[in-house]
N, C-alpha and C positions, 0 to 999 in steps of 0.2 A: 669550388673544390670539395671533394669528399675526403673523409679521413684517410682512406686507404691510398689515396693518390699522391700523398706526400710522405716520404720516409721520415720517421721521427728523428729528432736531433741526436738522441743517444738512447741506448737500451741497457745501460749498465745495471740499472735496478732490476730488470727482468733476468739478466744473466746472473746477478748476485743471488736472486731468489732461487733460481734453478740449482745453483751450486749449494745453497743452504738445504734445499730439498734432498739433494744427493747425500749430504752430510747426515741429515735426519734418517734417511733410509739405512745408511751404513751403521749408525748408532743403534737403530732398532734391531738389526740383524745381530749385532754384537750382544745386545741385551738378552736375546733369546738363549744364548749359551748358558745363562744363569739356570735355566730349566734342567740342564744336564747334571747339576749338583756335583760337578767334578773339580771345583776350584774357583771358577769365576762366580763371584757373588754380588758384584755391583758394577754399574756402568755410569760414569759421570758425563753429563751432557754439556758440551760447550764450556767446560771448566778446565783451565790450564791448557787445553787444546780442543780440537773438534770434538773428541770424546776420549775418555780414559777408562780402560778396563781394569778392574781390581780383582785380583785372585788372592785367596787366603788358604793357606795350608799349614796345619799344626801351629796356628797362631802367628805364622809369618805372612806379612802382607807384601804383595808385589804389584806393580803397575805396568800397563802397556799403554803408551801414549800414541794416539792415532790422528794423523792429518788426512783429510779427504781433499784431493785436488782433481778438478775436472776440466776438460776442454770440449768445446762444442763440436769441433771437427774430429771425427773418429780416426781419421787417417794420419793425424799428427802424432809425434812422439815428444815426450819431455826431454829437454836438452840438458847437458851437463851444467850449464850456467844457471838454468832455472832451478835445478835440484840442489846443487852444491854451491852456487855462486862462484864457480871457477870457470875461467876462460880456457877452453881446451886448445885454442890456437896459440896461446902465449908460450914461447920457447923459454924465456927467462922467467922462472917461477917467482922471482922476487917482485915481479910486476903485478902479481895477483892482489886482489883487494880484500882485505880482512873484513871490512864492513859488509861487502857483498856476500861473503861466506856466512857471516853472522845472520844476515837477513834472508838467507835462502830457505827453501823448504826444509832441507836437512839441517841447516843451521839452527832453526827454531826448535827442531826436534832434539838436536844434540844438547841444547840447554837443559832439557829434562834429565839427561843422563848425568849431568853434573849436579843439578839442584836436588835430584832424588837419587843420589849416588848409590846408596845401598838397596833401595827399593824399586828402582827402575829396571824392569825385566827386559822390555824391548821398546823400541820406537818404530812406528810403521807409517809408511806413505802409501795410501790407498788411492787408486785412480781408475777412471773409466777408459783410459787409453794405455799405450805402451811407452817404454823408455828407450832412449837411444842405446845402441849396442855398447857404447863406451861406458855407460852407467852400469850395465850388467857386468862388464869386465871389471870395473872398479869395485863393485860389491863382492865379486868373486875373489878379488885380490885381498880385500879386507877380511873376508871369512876364512881364507886360507892362512891368513896371518903373515903373508910375505911382504906386503907393503912396498912392492917393487914398482908399481905404477907411479909415474911422476906426480900425477894429480893426487893420488892417495897419500903419497909421501909428503906432499906439500900441505895437504889438509891436516895430517898428523902433526907436522911441524908447527902449524899455526894454532893448533887446538887450544893450548893453554892461553894464548893471547885472545882468541875469539870467545872462549867459554871458560873464564877463570873460575877455579874452584876456591871457595872462600877460605878454606882451612890452609891450603898449601898448593904448591905447583904439582900437577899430576906427573907421575913417572911415565916413561914411554910405554911400559906394559899396561898401565891403567888407561892411557889414551887409546891404545889399540883395543882394549877390552870394551871401552865405552863405544868406540866407533863400530865395533862388531855387533852392537845391539840394533843397528839400523836394518830394517827389512823393507822391501817394496812389494806391493801387491798390485800388479798391472791388470788392465782389462777386466775389471770387476763388473759383472753383469748388472747387479742390482743398484749401482750408482749411475748407470747410463741414463740418457735422456728419456728413454722409453720406460715410464714409471710402472706400466703393467707387469714388467718382468719381476718386480718386487714381490708381488702377491704369491705366485707359485713357489718362489724361493723361500718366503716366510713360512708357507705351509710345510715345505720340505724340512726346514730347520726345526719347526715345532714338533714334527713327527720324529725327526732324528734324535732330538734331545729328550722328549717326553713320551714318545710312542702314541701320542694322542692323534687320531686320524680325523681330520676335519673335512667337511665338504666345501665346495667352492664359496658358498655364501658365508659360512662360518669363518672361513679363512679371511675373506675380505673384511668382515666386520672386526675381527680380532686385529688384523694388520692395521686397519685405519685407527682403531683405538690406541694401538701401540705407537703409531706415528704421532698421534695427537699428544700422547704422554711425553714422548721425546721432545716435541716442540714446547710443551709446557715446562719441562724441566730445563730447557735451554734458555728460557726467557727470564728477564728481570735481573737487576743487579743484586749481588750478594753483599749484605751488610754485616751480618753476624757470621763470622768464619769458624764457628764451632763445628766439630765433626758432625754432631747431631743435626745441626741446621743445614749443612751442606748436603748431607745424605738425604734429608727430607726435601730440599728445594732444588737440588741440581743433579740428582741421581735416580737410578732405577734399581730396585732390588726384587727379591723373590715375592714379597707381598704384593708389589705392584703388578707383576706378571700374573700371579694367581688371581688377582681381582679381575684382570682383563679376560682371563680364561674362565672366569666364573667358577673357581675352585676354592673351597673353604681353606683358609690358611691353617686354622686349628686342626682340621681333619688331616691336611697334608703334614703338619708338624708332628701330629701324633703318630702317623705312619712312618715318617722319616726317622724320628727318634727311636722308634721300635725296630729299626733296622731294615725297613722295606726299601730295597734298592731301586724300586720303581714307584716311589711314593706319589709322584704327580699323576702317573697313569692310574694307579690304584684309587687315589682320591677322586679323580675325574670319573672313573667308572661308577664307583659307589654313589657319588653325588648325583650324576646324571640319571641313573636308574631309580634311585630312591626319591629324588625330587619329582621326577616324572610320575611317581606313584603317590605323590602328595606329602612326602616327608618334609619336616622343618629342618632348618640349619642345625638346631640342637640335636635332632635325631640323627642327622648325617654324621655329626661329630662323635656321637655315642657309638654309632656303627663302625666308624673308623677306628675308634679305640678298641672295639671288640675284635676287629681284624688284626690289629697290632697284638692284642692279648693272645690270640690264637697262634700267631707267628712265633711269639716269644715262648709259649708253652711247647710248641712243636720242636723248636730248636733245643729247648732244655731237656726234652724227653726222647729225642731221637736216638740217643745212645743208652737210654735207661730201659725203655720198653722194647721188647724184641720185635724184630722186623715184621714177622708174620702178623702180629697183633696190630702194628701200625698200618700195614696194608689193609687189614680187615676194617680198621677204624676209618681210614680214608675212603674205602669202598662204600661204607654205610653213609658217609657224608655225601658222596657222589650220588647215591641212590635217592636220598631225600631231596637233593637239589634237582634231580631229574623229575621227581614228583612235583616239585615246586614249578618247574618250567611247564609241565603238562597241565598244571592248573592255571593256564593262560598267563604264566609269569607275573602273578600278582605280588608285587614287592612292597605292598603297604606294610608298615612296621607291625601292625596288629596281626596281619597274616603271617609274617615271618616268625612271630612268637609261636604260632601253632606248629610250624615246621620245626622249630627248635625243640618243642615238647615232644614231637614225633621222633626226632633224632635221639633225644635223651632216652625215650622208651626203648628204642631199637638197640642202642648201645648198652643199656642196662641189661636187657635180655641176653645179649651176647657176651656179657662180662667185659665190655670194652669202655666203660664209662670213666674208669680211673678217677682222677681228681678234677675232671672237667666241669667247669661251671657253665651256666647258660650263656654267659657272655662269650666264652670260648667257642661254644657250639654255633652261636650266631656268626662269630668271626670265621669259623671254618666254612660255613655256607657262603659267606661273602667272598672268601678266598677262591672258592670254585666259581662264583659269579665273575670275579675279575679275570680268571683264566678263561672262562667261557667267552667273555667279551673281547679278549685280546686277539 
């Protein structure tokens, strides 16, 4: 007999591995949102749940707990019993099983709403297939706040028993508020069995969040590195439960993503702290162009600071210097940059210095130099470079 002629005794290991891969892809896509710099700042991998998304705003921390559930057959739907542990066919609701509710998909998520009472923003069930219509109806009933669906009413009635809050019994309003934190995300393309769908989706998200446009090869390399990072941060038992250790061993932050994107964190941070709303895009352009011309990481960081210095100077003087002079100033910068491009786009730092000197001479002759330093002038040329490459 040959190996293929007899079916294996079981394939649960292969199925579990496929589900783990789907979870990894979902966490990777979630982590890319950190690039947007709009609140999401860390994603925890396989810690407390499949993954947890942290958002920080004005010092306030909020969490979104996510479970990833997949089925091999795409034409199947998740049933009420699987999601909530409730039997839809039971007429007498007293016969429902509280243990089944507690161990259901939603039940394990509802635990987070109680344990992280003040900081849990949402709980989410993400899947490659769809849900039964009854589940959609139940969630609509919860979101509307009516709680008229018998199964929803039963779940609310048992909530304190199934998910006890340590401090006290939750009020009816609190239970309804916590239940309303549940969201479902059906038919998610990048967790389906066809893994190749992940790569174009990752490219789209990188561009959406950072405006960095990657070719197919770059996308694949970055996506594979990101998946490997998620797997690394999902492995190994946590012994030291300090925030610093958990962040380091079980989560992904902006430093990790910038390292994968080959962008200097120091350059990015200089731009971001200077108010550049597209700091990742700017850092990427400056770094790629200058490194290609032979610049060192220190030179890239200095150039990023110069770009920041120009932005700060421009903001500070926009309402001080009259508009005509500002237009003339920026026109001179544009002209010197065009000369730079005509000189075969030589962006070596030593050559950039010559263009800075040329710009200073032109601005001095036109009475437009004001209090601009050479660092500001280099930053002005780099600002045009970023716009030119965008």
